[in-house]
Steps between C-alpha positions, in 0.01 A plus 500: 500500500594583862437855620777716628518598864613847562675599824294758698668836586677468830504748772818358654827617356872442574614706804153512666475418866229225530343299791393127466137464573459128458725191534769385739664848501178684577565842672863529393623772273778565250615666175419353155815384323342355187162483330383234257189653332410188289484275804355769729780443756762713683817418692519694834821556673547272801150327470382158386840339543555148373791275541686404181760227494791562272756251386872572564706614204858636461366858548216436744543295822132400483267446796154624599416860403183709588365702207186704454216337315231695304171592674164550320411863454155431658677423836681830502378852603686824419598675817723777342517554127829600342488874433671600177512866426626626165678831507431701191 
């Protein structure tokens, strides 16, 4: 029977400001838009752009669009964590 893999606890959360420490975008920083804990990946605003070709439809003219692709958590470093204060 295969063993289950558990996702480690992540130090990066949505809204954190992070810097890329490895890869083609090394040295650039941005804000985390989405986090995928099971895949250990995050989407950072304006970084790791890839071109996606879309077919034309009645609603969409189609063409080549640039979208953000997920980056592995190990290639990111937290610069400024999102501060959440609860008022009681």
